N, C-alpha and C positions, 0 to 999 in steps of 0.2 A: 326236684333236688329246690335248693338255693342258691342262687345264681347273684343273689348280692343282698349283704345283711340292711337295715335300717341305718340311718344318719349315719350313713361308708361319703368319705366325698364326694362323688358322684349322689345319690341323694343328695348328700346337704347341698350340694351348686342345684340341685333342680329344685328344690325348696327354696331359695336366694334368691331364682330367678325367678319364680312364680310369684314370691311376694314382690322385687319391685315392679312388676309386669303391672301386675295387678292398682300399686299405689301409683303410676302416672298414670294409667288409666283411668283409677280415678280424679285425679289430680286435671286433670283431662279436662274431664267430663260435668266440673263444674262448670266451666264456660257454654255446655249446651241450655238453649231453653227445650224445653216441654217435646215440641213439634223433635225433634233431633233426637233427645232422649229413651222415644220411643221408640221410635227406629234403629236408634244402638242395643235394645233390651233385644228388639225383632230380632234382630239379623245376629244376635251374640243368639237366640236359643234356637235361632233355626240354623245355625253352626255346629250350638252342640250336638242335635234333634241327626244333625249330616254327621258332624262325628260315627258319634254312633252306631246310626246303620251303616258306615262303609266295613267301622273297626266290625262287629258281628257280619259280615261280608264276608270279609276278607278273610274273618277265624275258620264261619262254614269251609270256607274253599281248602282253610291249612287243614280241616279235615277234625276242629274244633265239636262236640256233639250239641245240635239248637238245644236242647234242655241246659247247658251250658252257660250260657250266656241268655238266658230268656232276661224280660230287664225287672228285673225281681228285689236288683236289691236296696238301698235307697235313695244311693246316689244316680243307680236307673231311675227309679219315679220321680228325684228332683228332674230329670227332661220334661217330661210333661208337667208338673208342676208349675215349671217358669217356664212354658210353653202359655198355659192359661191364666199368668200370671201377667204376659211381656200383652197380649192380644184379645184381654177384657180391660173390660172398665169397672169401676162402683167399686163393691163391697166382696164380689167376685174376686175381684186383681186383686186387692189389696187383704182379701183371707189368702190368696197360694202367694204372695209376694212374703208376708210373714212366716212364714207357715214352709216360703223357702229361704230365708234368712239363719230363724232359730232352731233351724228342725236339719235342714237338705247341708245349708253351708258347713256346721261344727258333722256332721257324720262325712262330708269331702275336703274338708284339714286331715280331719284325725287320718281318712284313707292315703291320705300324701304323704305325712306324716309316718305313719303306720302299714305300708302298700302292702296289702295279698298278693301282688301279682306280680313280686320279688322271685315266682318259679320261671321269668322268663328274664336272659341278659338284658343289658341296663339301657344298651343302647336296643334292642331289637325295634324294631316298629309299633310293637301292641306294645310297650311298657309303655315309648314315650305318646302315643294316641291316649291311654288310661290320663295317663299327668295332666294333659294338654284339655279332655275334660271334663275334667276336676277341676283344672286353674277355672275354665268356663264356668260350675256349679258353686264357682266361690266367687266370683267374681261379680254373676248376676244380681246374684241379693245383694249385696253390696252397695249396689248402683240404685237397687232399688229404695232404699236407704240413704246414701245420699243427696239420691237426688228426690225425696221428698214420699215414694211412694207408698211407702212403708210404712206404716203411725205403730207403730210397738206402744203394747199396754199393756200394765196387766192382767185387766176384767178378757185379754184376747191370748190368755194362758193357754186356755182349753182349745184353739185352733189344732194345736198341733198334736197333744192330744186324741183330739177325735179323728185327725189323719190317722196316726198308728193304731188305733183302736179298729176302725174301716180294713186296713192294710194286714195291718201285721196281721191276723187270726185268718185268711188264708191263705198266707205267703207258709206260714207255720205249718198249716194242714199241708201243703203242697209237698213243703219241707223233709214232713213225717211220710209221709207216700212215696212219695219218689225218690230219699236217697238221697236231698241236694241240703243246699247249706245256702239260701238266700236270706240278704237282714245280717245274718252272723248267728242266724236262730239256735244251731244247733252248737253251735263249735263257732269261739270267739278266732280272731288273728292272732296268731303266737307272737307276744311278746307288745300288747299292745292291752291299751285300758281294759278292752275289751275280755282278754286272758284275767285281768287282774280281780276283774269280776264274778269272772267266773271258779275260783280259784275260793276265793272267801269265801262267794255262796258253799264251798265244795262240788261244783256240777249239779246238785238236787235241785235248787234252785233259782239257775243262771236267768231264766227268764223275768220272777221276780226282781233280782238282782241288775237287772236289762231296763225295766222298768223306775228302780230306783235311783239309777243313775239317770234317764232320761230328765226325772221329773230336778235331778239337783242341777245337771246343766242352765235343764230351759230357767230356773227360778236363777242364777248366777247371772245369764244372759237378761233376762227380763228385766234385774234388777244393776247389771252394766250399765245397758244400753238408756235407762231411764233416770240411771247418776247421771250420768254423759251429758244427757242430750240437760237438767237439771241444772246443773255447774254451768254449762254451756247457756245456760240461760240469768244466770248469775254473775259472768262474767261481763257479758254485755250490758245486763242492768246497773252494771259500776261502772264498765266504761264509756255506757253511755253521763251516767249521772254524775262524771268523772270532766266530760264535754259541757255541762250547761252550767258546772259552778267555776270552770277557765271562764268562759260566757260573764 
């Protein structure tokens, strides 16, 4: 049973609320130094892990089979990606923070816009908890970016592809052997871009279609982030030149 449709008034209100929370936190975080930023992302990452664990425990006590909420969706994997990015340093932190930004975050945003958990009433505890965890999955990588913890470069394009190459085959094998649909590798979410890919590929080449979707999304993200960074640098340089001219 579907209790609410995508972009119903309650859903739109939640999306706006999540957007407001993320924007306010990012603006506030600009005042934080490196040490306090470390504390913030670690607290948020642990909060995310804890919220997911509590959610799973409550779902199990409610009668959900444990096989239905194993941490094998992309967003579930993002919980561990963010923990690794938050509690490590150097290249390891840089790798996982970039995977969180360009791979996990788009998946979380897609889930917020096209939730597959609308089989529960909107104000149900499970529904609201999942929206909360996806808020954090979107916020944490943006904090990495605005605080300079993530250094996006085209030469890092392979980061997310390598991550998916490692995690997708065993998850797909599990889905096929145990009749599950983790990462939506067998069936798409109704009304989502994944369903469009499924229909365009006629279902027969769905996995290949997902690969091309992933590459397209990554290419767009890298072009957008690097383009905005170049524009910001250009505007800053122009502003500095004007200030020098006025002197």
